[in-house]
Kinemage of the C-alpha trace (Angstrom):
@kinemage 1
@onewidth
@group {chain A} dominant
@subgroup {mainchain}
@vectorlist {calphas} color= white
{ca met a 1} P -37.915 -31.137 75.316
{ca asn a 2} L -35.408 -28.981 73.479
{ca arg a 3} L -33.145 -30.178 70.656
{ca val a 4} L -29.547 -29.295 71.485
{ca phe a 5} L -26.162 -29.832 69.846
{ca leu a 6} L -22.937 -30.071 71.843
{ca ser a 7} L -19.368 -30.097 70.597
{ca leu a 8} L -16.998 -32.356 72.540
{ca gly a 9} L -13.221 -32.205 72.269
{ca ser a 10} L -10.121 -33.605 73.969
{ca asn a 11} L -6.373 -33.465 73.392
{ca ile a 12} L -4.861 -34.565 76.735
{ca gly a 13} L -4.492 -38.158 77.880
{ca ser a 14} L -6.686 -40.847 76.379
{ca arg a 15} L -8.735 -38.637 74.094
{ca ile a 16} L -11.269 -41.350 73.189
{ca arg a 17} L -11.762 -42.317 76.839
{ca asn a 18} L -12.267 -38.667 77.749
{ca leu a 19} L -15.018 -38.330 75.134
{ca gln a 20} L -16.622 -41.596 76.293
{ca thr a 21} L -16.565 -40.479 79.929
{ca ala a 22} L -18.158 -37.127 79.145
{ca ile a 23} L -20.926 -38.853 77.178
{ca lys a 24} L -21.534 -41.267 80.087
{ca phe a 25} L -21.913 -38.303 82.464
{ca leu a 26} L -24.386 -36.671 80.080
{ca lys a 27} L -26.398 -39.886 79.693
{ca ala a 28} L -26.519 -40.319 83.474
{ca asn a 29} L -28.506 -37.099 83.847
{ca pro a 30} L -32.250 -37.959 83.871
{ca lys a 31} L -33.064 -34.569 82.349
{ca ile a 32} L -30.952 -35.311 79.254
{ca gln a 33} L -31.665 -37.827 76.515
{ca ala a 34} L -28.664 -38.450 74.295
{ca gly a 35} L -29.425 -38.698 70.594
{ca arg a 36} L -27.238 -39.017 67.542
{ca leu a 37} L -23.475 -38.932 67.888
{ca ser a 38} L -21.205 -38.023 64.997
{ca ser a 39} L -18.059 -39.852 64.036
{ca ile a 40} L -14.853 -38.824 65.798
{ca tyr a 41} L -12.596 -36.431 63.902
{ca glu a 42} L -8.953 -35.590 64.479
{ca thr a 43} L -8.568 -31.851 64.152
{ca ser a 44} L -5.782 -29.329 64.202
{ca pro a 45} L -5.770 -27.134 67.307
{ca met a 46} L -6.597 -23.451 67.218
{ca gly a 47} L -4.334 -21.272 69.319
{ca pro a 48} L -0.993 -22.343 70.780
{ca lys a 49} L 1.030 -25.294 69.485
{ca gln a 50} L -0.314 -28.504 71.026
{ca arg a 51} L -1.469 -32.040 70.290
{ca asp a 52} L -4.312 -32.533 67.801
{ca phe a 53} L -7.829 -32.784 69.205
{ca leu a 54} L -10.419 -35.480 68.821
{ca asn a 55} L -13.820 -33.872 68.288
{ca cys a 56} L -17.395 -35.004 67.844
{ca val a 57} L -20.890 -33.557 68.069
{ca leu a 58} L -23.702 -34.987 70.171
{ca glu a 59} L -27.363 -34.233 69.621
{ca leu a 60} L -29.524 -34.412 72.705
{ca gln a 61} L -32.946 -33.565 74.056
{ca thr a 62} L -33.308 -31.812 77.396
{ca val a 63} L -35.753 -29.994 79.633
{ca leu a 64} L -32.867 -28.052 81.180
{ca ser a 65} L -32.716 -24.361 80.349
{ca pro a 66} L -29.605 -23.111 78.516
{ca pro a 67} L -28.003 -21.775 81.747
{ca gln a 68} L -28.830 -25.021 83.608
{ca leu a 69} L -27.341 -27.114 80.806
{ca leu a 70} L -24.231 -24.931 80.679
{ca phe a 71} L -23.813 -25.379 84.434
{ca asn a 72} L -24.059 -29.165 83.982
{ca leu a 73} L -21.447 -29.098 81.197
{ca lys a 74} L -19.025 -27.104 83.363
{ca glu a 75} L -19.579 -29.535 86.255
{ca ile a 76} L -18.714 -32.479 83.993
{ca glu a 77} L -15.549 -30.693 82.857
{ca lys a 78} L -14.574 -30.119 86.518
{ca lys a 79} L -15.274 -33.761 87.477
{ca met a 80} L -13.025 -34.852 84.642
{ca gly a 81} L -10.184 -32.670 85.890
{ca arg a 82} L -10.322 -29.770 83.489
{ca lys a 83} L -8.436 -26.772 84.768
{ca lys a 84} L -8.562 -23.314 83.276
{ca thr a 85} L -5.191 -22.547 81.771
{ca ile a 86} L -4.518 -20.453 78.703
{ca gln a 87} L -7.306 -19.688 76.247
{ca asp a 88} L -7.555 -22.292 73.469
{ca gly a 89} L -4.935 -24.365 75.297
{ca pro a 90} L -4.808 -28.127 75.806
{ca arg a 91} L -7.616 -29.782 77.772
{ca gln a 92} L -8.843 -33.178 78.886
{ca ile a 93} L -12.371 -32.299 77.847
{ca asp a 94} L -14.112 -29.347 76.288
{ca leu a 95} L -17.915 -29.306 76.183
{ca asp a 96} L -19.428 -26.483 74.174
{ca leu a 97} L -23.114 -25.713 73.824
{ca ile a 98} L -23.461 -24.945 70.099
{ca leu a 99} L -27.184 -24.771 69.352
{ca tyr a 100} L -30.180 -24.888 71.654
{ca gly a 101} L -33.333 -25.311 69.592
{ca arg a 102} L -34.336 -22.023 68.006
{ca lys a 103} L -33.213 -19.999 71.032
{ca arg a 104} L -30.957 -17.003 71.012
{ca val a 105} L -29.187 -16.115 74.228
{ca gln a 106} L -26.860 -13.204 74.884
{ca ser a 107} L -25.496 -12.987 78.402
{ca pro a 108} L -22.099 -12.563 80.053
{ca leu a 109} L -21.947 -16.355 80.587
{ca leu a 110} L -23.551 -17.716 77.425
{ca thr a 111} L -24.153 -16.793 73.804
{ca leu a 112} L -26.373 -18.942 71.588
{ca pro a 113} L -25.918 -19.963 68.940
{ca his a 114} L -22.244 -20.349 69.848
{ca pro a 115} L -20.636 -17.182 68.442
{ca arg a 116} L -17.866 -18.921 66.458
{ca phe a 117} L -19.336 -22.300 65.533
{ca his a 118} L -19.900 -21.277 61.899
{ca lys a 119} L -16.168 -20.532 61.470
{ca arg a 120} L -14.889 -23.824 62.874
{ca lys a 121} L -14.468 -26.937 60.765
{ca phe a 122} L -14.033 -29.058 63.893
{ca val a 123} L -17.629 -28.212 64.811
{ca leu a 124} L -19.233 -28.005 61.374
{ca lys a 125} L -17.838 -31.249 59.927
{ca pro a 126} L -19.275 -33.535 62.636
{ca leu a 127} L -22.428 -31.408 62.876
{ca ser a 128} L -22.939 -31.683 59.113
{ca glu a 129} L -22.792 -35.464 59.480
{ca ile a 130} L -25.778 -35.645 61.849
{ca ala a 131} L -27.756 -32.490 60.903
{ca pro a 132} L -26.691 -31.401 57.389
{ca asn a 133} L -29.969 -29.663 56.501
{ca leu a 134} L -30.434 -27.813 59.779
{ca lys a 135} L -30.630 -24.023 59.403
{ca pro a 136} L -29.490 -22.477 62.680
{ca ile a 137} L -31.412 -19.473 63.912
{ca gly a 138} L -29.935 -16.308 62.422
{ca phe a 139} L -28.412 -18.121 59.417
{ca lys a 140} L -29.743 -18.467 55.872
{ca lys a 141} L -27.533 -21.433 55.068
{ca thr a 142} L -27.696 -25.023 56.245
{ca ile a 143} L -24.970 -26.598 58.362
{ca leu a 144} L -23.606 -28.406 55.296
{ca gln a 145} L -23.528 -25.163 53.289
{ca leu a 146} L -21.745 -23.373 56.137
{ca tyr a 147} L -19.170 -26.200 56.293
{ca arg a 148} L -18.531 -26.102 52.540
{ca arg a 149} L -17.829 -22.349 52.728
{ca leu a 150} L -14.866 -22.890 55.063
{ca thr a 151} L -11.729 -23.134 52.974
{ca asp a 152} L -9.026 -22.254 55.522
{ca pro a 153} L -6.302 -24.888 54.923
{ca ser a 154} L -4.973 -24.475 58.479
{ca gln a 155} L -8.181 -26.036 59.834
{ca lys a 156} L -7.490 -29.709 59.217
{ca val a 157} L -10.238 -32.210 59.940
{ca lys a 158} L -9.924 -35.915 59.179
{ca leu a 159} L -12.017 -38.905 60.138
{ca his a 160} L -10.498 -40.704 63.119
{ca arg a 161} L -13.167 -43.370 63.656
{ca lys a 162} L -16.839 -43.901 62.996
{ca gln a 163} L -17.896 -44.924 66.508
{ca ile a 164} L -16.726 -44.323 70.044
């Protein structure tokens, strides 16, 4: 089994319900065991002007390879009605593969660790809640240290609720 961290986000419709539905789809897969789930955070969007997101991070264990897991994540997004629009635009659900064990992947479809996770408070804040001392491959700092380095005031992250 491989230890994996996913970032989940939603800013269209019932944001909490969208997160809950995505987690139910993940838990329904027999090759995935859901683990710790962070609190839910309301975060300012990156990109065009739009509604704030609700974000969380889910730890899981899986036997799926990174490409297989990515395919499953994209299938869940499709089932939930996500349509490709503008980059960084509004979406019902966004499932991002952030870390996959100690693996590095560089392909046209997937880069691991996620290439921008260490610059995003909406990923690092919930990740620091469930894995503060984790040192991602290729980084000398822990998740909590990476989060504390981010000082961009435009990236607002506030606790929305502790549990889904």
